C-alpha positions in Angstrom: 99.9 55.7 30.2 99.1 54.8 26.6 98.5 51.0 25.7 101.4 49.0 24.1 102.0 45.5 22.7 99.0 43.3 21.9 96.6 45.7 23.5 97.9 48.6 21.3 97.6 46.5 18.1 94.1 45.4 19.1 93.0 49.0 19.8 94.4 50.1 16.5 92.7 47.3 14.5 89.3 47.8 16.1 89.4 51.5 16.7 85.8 52.1 15.7 84.5 49.0 17.4 82.1 49.5 20.4 81.9 46.7 23.0 78.9 48.2 24.7 77.0 50.4 22.2 74.3 52.8 23.5 71.0 51.0 22.8 69.2 54.4 23.0 70.8 55.7 19.9 71.1 54.6 16.2 68.2 52.2 16.7 67.9 49.7 13.8 71.5 49.9 12.8 73.9 46.9 12.7 75.7 48.3 15.7 72.4 48.5 17.6 71.5 44.9 16.8 74.9 43.7 17.8 74.6 45.5 21.1 71.1 44.1 21.7 72.5 40.6 21.0 75.3 41.1 23.5 72.8 42.3 26.2 70.6 39.2 25.6 73.7 36.9 25.8 74.8 38.4 29.1 71.3 38.0 30.6 71.1 34.4 29.4 74.6 33.6 31.0 73.5 35.1 34.3 70.3 33.0 34.4 72.3 29.8 33.5 74.8 30.5 36.3 72.1 31.4 38.9 71.7 28.8 41.8 68.0 28.8 41.4 65.1 30.9 42.8 63.5 28.2 44.9 66.6 27.4 46.9 67.3 29.8 49.8 70.8 31.4 50.4 72.0 30.6 53.9 74.0 33.0 55.9 75.1 33.6 59.6 73.1 36.0 61.9 74.8 37.5 64.9 73.3 36.9 68.4 71.1 39.7 69.8 73.1 42.3 71.9 72.3 42.9 75.6 73.6 44.6 78.7 76.8 46.7 78.3 77.1 45.7 74.6 73.6 47.1 73.8 74.4 50.3 75.7 77.6 50.7 73.8 75.8 50.4 70.4 73.0 52.8 71.5 75.6 55.5 72.4 77.1 55.2 68.9 74.0 54.7 66.9 72.1 57.4 64.9 68.3 57.0 65.4 65.3 59.4 64.9 64.1 61.2 68.1 60.6 59.7 67.4 62.1 56.2 67.9 63.6 57.0 71.2 67.0 58.4 70.1 69.5 58.5 73.0 72.6 59.2 70.9 75.4 60.6 73.0 73.5 60.3 76.2 73.9 56.7 77.4 77.5 55.6 77.4 78.5 52.1 78.5 80.4 52.0 81.7 84.1 51.0 81.5 86.5 49.5 84.1 87.6 53.1 84.9 84.2 54.0 86.3 83.9 53.3 90.0 80.9 54.2 92.2 81.2 57.1 94.7 80.8 56.5 98.4 79.5 60.0 98.9 78.1 62.7 96.4 79.9 66.1 96.6 78.0 69.4 96.9 78.7 73.0 96.4 80.3 74.8 99.3 78.2 77.9 98.6 74.7 78.0 97.2 73.4 81.3 95.8 69.9 82.0 94.6 66.8 84.1 94.9 63.2 83.7 95.8 60.1 86.0 95.8 58.2 87.2 98.8 54.6 85.9 98.5 53.0 87.3 101.6 54.8 85.2 104.3 58.4 86.0 104.9 59.0 82.8 106.9 57.4 80.6 104.2 59.4 82.4 101.4 62.7 81.8 103.3 61.9 78.1 104.0 61.3 77.5 100.3 64.9 78.6 99.6 66.2 75.6 101.7 67.1 77.8 104.7 66.8 76.2 108.1 63.8 77.0 110.3 66.0 78.5 113.0 67.7 80.9 110.7 64.4 81.7 108.9 62.7 82.6 112.2 65.7 84.8 113.3 65.7 86.6 109.9 61.9 87.3 110.2 62.4 88.8 113.6 65.2 91.0 112.4 63.4 92.2 109.3 60.1 93.0 111.1 62.0 95.3 113.5 62.9 97.5 110.5 59.8 97.0 108.3 56.2 96.2 109.4 55.0 92.7 108.5 52.7 94.1 105.9 55.3 96.6 104.6 57.0 94.2 102.1 55.4 94.2 98.7 54.5 90.8 97.2 57.1 89.9 94.6 60.0 91.5 96.5 63.1 89.7 95.5 65.1 88.0 98.3 68.7 87.2 97.3 70.3 84.7 99.6 73.7 82.9 100.1 73.7 79.6 101.9 76.9 78.1 103.3 78.4 74.7 103.7 76.7 72.2 106.0 78.6 69.6 108.1 75.9 67.0 107.7 73.6 66.4 104.7 70.7 65.7 107.0 70.9 69.3 108.2 69.8 72.5 106.3 72.4 74.9 105.0 73.2 77.8 107.2 72.4 81.3 106.0 75.5 83.4 105.2 73.8 86.5 103.6 70.4 87.8 102.7 69.6 91.0 100.7 66.2 92.6 99.9 64.8 95.9 98.8 62.4 96.4 101.7 61.2 99.8 100.5 61.9 102.1 97.6 64.2 104.1 99.9 65.5 101.2 102.1 67.7 98.1 101.5 68.1 95.4 104.2 71.0 93.1 104.5 71.3 90.2 106.9 74.8 88.7 107.3 76.5 86.2 109.5 79.3 87.7 111.6 81.1 85.5 114.1 78.4 82.8 113.9 75.5 85.2 114.6 73.1 86.9 112.2 72.9 90.7 112.2 70.7 93.2 110.3 72.1 96.2 108.4 69.8 98.9 107.1 71.0 100.7 104.0 69.1 104.0 103.3 68.7 104.9 99.6 68.7 108.6 98.7 65.5 109.6 96.9 64.9 112.7 94.7 61.2 113.6 94.9 61.1 116.4 92.4 57.8 116.1 90.4 57.8 115.4 86.7 56.4 118.1 84.5 55.4 117.5 80.9 54.1 120.1 78.5 53.2 120.2 74.8 50.7 121.3 72.2 47.5 119.3 72.0 47.4 119.0 68.2 44.9 116.7 66.6 44.6 114.4 69.6 45.2 115.3 73.3 45.9 111.7 74.2 48.4 111.0 71.4 50.1 114.4 71.9 50.6 113.8 75.6 51.9 110.3 75.0 54.3 111.5 72.4 55.6 114.1 74.9 56.5 111.3 77.3 53.5 111.1 79.6 52.7 107.6 80.8 49.3 106.2 79.6 47.7 106.1 83.0 48.8 109.7 83.8 47.2 110.9 80.5 44.0 109.1 81.3 43.9 110.7 84.8 44.6 114.1 83.3 41.8 113.8 80.8 39.3 112.7 83.4 40.2 115.6 85.6 39.8 118.1 82.8 36.5 116.6 81.8 35.0 117.6 85.2 35.3 121.3 84.2 35.4 121.6 80.4 34.4 119.5 77.4 37.8 118.0 76.4 36.5 117.7 72.8 36.3 121.5 72.6 40.0 122.0 73.2 41.4 123.2 69.9 44.8 122.2 68.4 46.4 125.5 69.6 45.9 124.7 73.3 48.8 123.5 75.4 48.6 120.8 78.0 50.5 121.0 81.3 50.8 117.8 83.4 52.7 117.4 86.7 53.1 114.0 88.3 54.6 112.9 91.6 57.9 111.3 91.0 60.6 109.5 93.1 64.1 108.9 91.6 66.3 106.6 93.6 70.1 107.0 93.6 70.3 103.4 92.3 68.5 104.5 89.1 64.9 103.3 89.7 62.0 105.6 89.1 58.5 105.6 90.6 55.7 107.8 89.3 53.0 109.0 91.6 49.6 110.5 91.2 48.6 113.5 89.1 49.5 116.7 91.0 48.5 119.4 88.5 46.3 119.5 85.3 46.5 122.6 83.3 45.5 124.1 79.9 46.9 127.3 78.5 47.4 129.1 75.2 43.7 129.3 74.3 40.4 130.5 75.5 39.8 127.4 77.7 42.6 128.3 80.1 42.4 126.1 83.2 44.5 125.3 86.3 43.5 122.4 88.5 45.2 120.9 91.6 44.2 118.7 94.5 43.9 120.2 98.0 43.3 118.4 101.2 40.8 119.9 103.6 39.4 118.2 106.6 40.9 114.9 105.6 39.2 115.0 102.2 41.1 115.8 99.0 39.2 117.9 96.4 40.3 119.3 93.1 40.1 123.2 92.9 40.8 125.6 90.1 43.3 128.5 90.2 40.7 130.7 91.9 40.0 128.1 94.6 36.7 126.9 93.2 35.8 123.2 93.6 33.9 121.1 91.1 30.2 121.5 90.7 28.2 118.7 92.3 24.6 117.7 91.9 22.4 116.7 89.0 21.1 120.1 88.2 22.0 123.7 88.8 19.6 126.1 90.6 17.9 128.0 87.7 17.7 131.4 89.5 19.1 133.1 92.6 16.2 133.7 95.1 14.0 132.1 97.8 11.4 129.4 97.2 8.1 131.1 97.7 5.8 128.1 96.7 6.5 124.4 96.7 5.4 121.5 94.5 2.0 120.0 95.2 -1.7 120.8 95.7 -2.4 124.4 96.7 -5.0 127.1 96.5 -4.3 129.2 93.4 -3.7 132.9 94.4 -5.5 134.2 91.3 -8.1 131.6 90.3 -9.1 131.0 94.0 -9.5 127.2 93.9 -7.2 124.3 94.8 -5.3 122.7 92.0 -2.0 121.0 91.4 1.1 123.2 91.4 3.4 121.4 89.0 6.6 123.1 90.0 8.2 125.5 92.5 8.2 129.3 92.5 11.5 131.1 93.1 11.0 134.7 94.1 13.6 137.0 92.6 13.8 140.6 91.4 12.3 141.4 88.0 15.0 140.9 85.2 17.2 138.6 87.3 19.0 136.0 85.1 17.5 132.5 84.6 20.0 129.7 83.9 19.6 126.3 82.3 19.5 123.7 85.0 21.5 121.2 82.9 22.8 120.6 79.3 20.1 120.1 76.8 18.2 121.3 73.7 15.5 124.0 73.7 12.2 122.3 72.8 10.0 125.5 73.1 10.6 129.2 73.6 7.7 131.6 73.4 4.2 132.5 74.8 2.1 129.8 76.5 -1.2 131.0 78.0 -1.0 131.3 81.8 2.7 130.5 81.8 3.4 133.8 80.0 6.8 133.6 78.3 8.0 130.0 78.6 11.1 128.0 77.8 11.1 124.2 77.8 14.4 122.3 77.6 14.9 118.5 77.0 18.0 117.3 78.7 17.9 113.5 77.9 15.5 110.7 77.2 14.2 111.0 80.8 14.4 114.6 82.1 13.2 117.9 80.9 12.6 121.4 82.5 10.3 124.4 82.1 10.9 128.1 83.0 7.8 130.3 83.1 6.6 133.9 83.7 9.8 135.2 82.0 10.3 138.8 81.0 12.9 138.0 78.4 13.9 134.9 76.3 17.5 134.6 75.1 17.3 131.3 73.3 15.4 129.9 70.4 13.8 126.5 69.5 16.4 123.8 68.7 19.3 125.6 70.3 21.7 123.6 72.4 22.3 125.0 75.9 24.8 124.2 78.6 24.3 124.0 82.4 24.5 127.5 83.9 24.0 129.3 80.6 21.7 132.3 80.8 18.5 131.5 78.9 16.1 134.2 80.1 15.1 136.7 82.8 12.7 136.7 85.7 9.4 138.4 84.9 5.7 138.6 85.9 3.9 137.5 82.8 0.9 135.2 82.6 -1.1 134.2 85.8 1.4 135.7 88.3 1.0 137.9 91.3 4.6 139.2 91.3 8.0 138.7 89.7 9.2 135.2 90.2 10.4 132.1 88.2 8.0 129.2 87.9 10.3 126.2 87.5 9.1 122.7 86.5 10.9 119.4 86.2 9.6 116.5 84.0 10.5 112.8 84.3 9.3 110.9 81.3 7.0 113.8 80.5 5.3 113.8 84.0 5.9 116.8 86.3 7.8 115.8 89.5 9.0 117.8 92.5 12.1 119.7 91.3 13.5 119.5 94.9 13.6 115.7 94.6 16.7 116.2 92.3 19.8 117.6 94.0 20.8 121.0 92.8 24.4 121.7 91.9 26.8 123.3 94.4 30.3 124.6 94.1 32.8 124.6 97.0 34.9 127.7 97.4 38.2 128.0 99.3 38.5 131.1 101.5 40.9 132.7 104.0 44.0 130.7 105.0 43.0 127.7 102.9 42.8 129.8 99.8 46.2 131.4 100.5 47.8 128.0 101.1 46.2 126.6 97.9 47.5 129.4 95.8 51.0 128.9 97.4 50.8 125.3 96.4 49.9 126.2 92.8 52.9 128.6 92.7 55.3 125.8 93.9 53.9 123.5 91.2 54.3 126.0 88.5 57.9 126.6 89.5 58.8 122.9 88.7 60.9 122.8 85.6 59.7 120.9 82.5 61.2 117.4 82.4 63.2 116.2 79.4 62.9 112.8 77.8 60.1 110.3 77.8 59.2 108.2 80.8 58.9 104.5 79.9 55.7 102.7 80.9 56.0 99.6 83.0 53.8 97.8 80.4 55.6 99.2 77.3 
């Protein structure tokens, strides 16, 4: 609304007049000096009207709050948590609040607890009465042995209403997965507890996983869905027969695991049942077979793993042992540093273990000689050879043919003189166990081959199997 009357005439007369000019602009002008004078005048008037700085100003202070009044202010106050904030928690009682003569409780209490090795103790921890807990333990142990429950088994319980708060709640229902294929249910019927066994159907078809090895056997098998522990077991099994590092990228792995699938959806994976390699030169089939209460892994031909530190270097009989003896040619007693293995001339001589050829050639009374270094401790020597099939520096494998039995040097007939060195000192070769290979025959061999055929008939599974720790 525009000004009118005296105010309008005054505004029109002093249109350009500023009552409070900006002292930050036009410094030094008449307007600025007028504004500064006005400011000084206002300050002087305020000081003259002030009551004085030495005289206090009195006011009224309310009395401190306590009791219900304090609680009411705390419930409505806003205060930092670090200073003990209780905003919205404590509310002052009103006349509408009356104390209860008895606290109500739930008519039904549902919960769960874990079995920790003692069924009775686990049940009592849930709040169940000792009488009911003892009866449940008796019923459950009739269906499952006391050590049959796995620690961590979940016990789901329902406790009913009690007539007196000094008494424990009665058990209405208890459920547990006693085994992978069995569920137990204890329920109260007509005042008495009874046990119901609920079998769970299980499909035990093994899980078969195949794939190409690629750049890494482990990563390829994991990518195909094999669990980590199964792949590790598969690699360890293969390593007993072939160097895993020599499997090229074109080889295919074949893994079969024991598997149990419950109708409720749970899956349990068992042990390795078959380890195979195909599609390359290192073709291999391995499966476990129980014989005489002992389980051993055999290949597709029924051959077990080779045991022993070293393989026998030649097939024949031992004609002379390690130790002092009368030399048959020189005629005096001297140390015989190895054993003699009598064999037909030209019979193959094999490397006793993996190693590197240190010497291959003529060596005085030894005739044609091969020395192999196996590691920092052991080495072997093969003398009186008729042929040498390796050269210095060549790496050999256990069981590889390196020479042939002969009669060269100080020898009275075709045989192999075999020496074993420990830290460069000759020791009795018979002190180190020779390798042996178990072979299935007869009915055992037929049963094992039938087992291999059943495993190979298992279809390849689809989809990855999730690890428990993934």
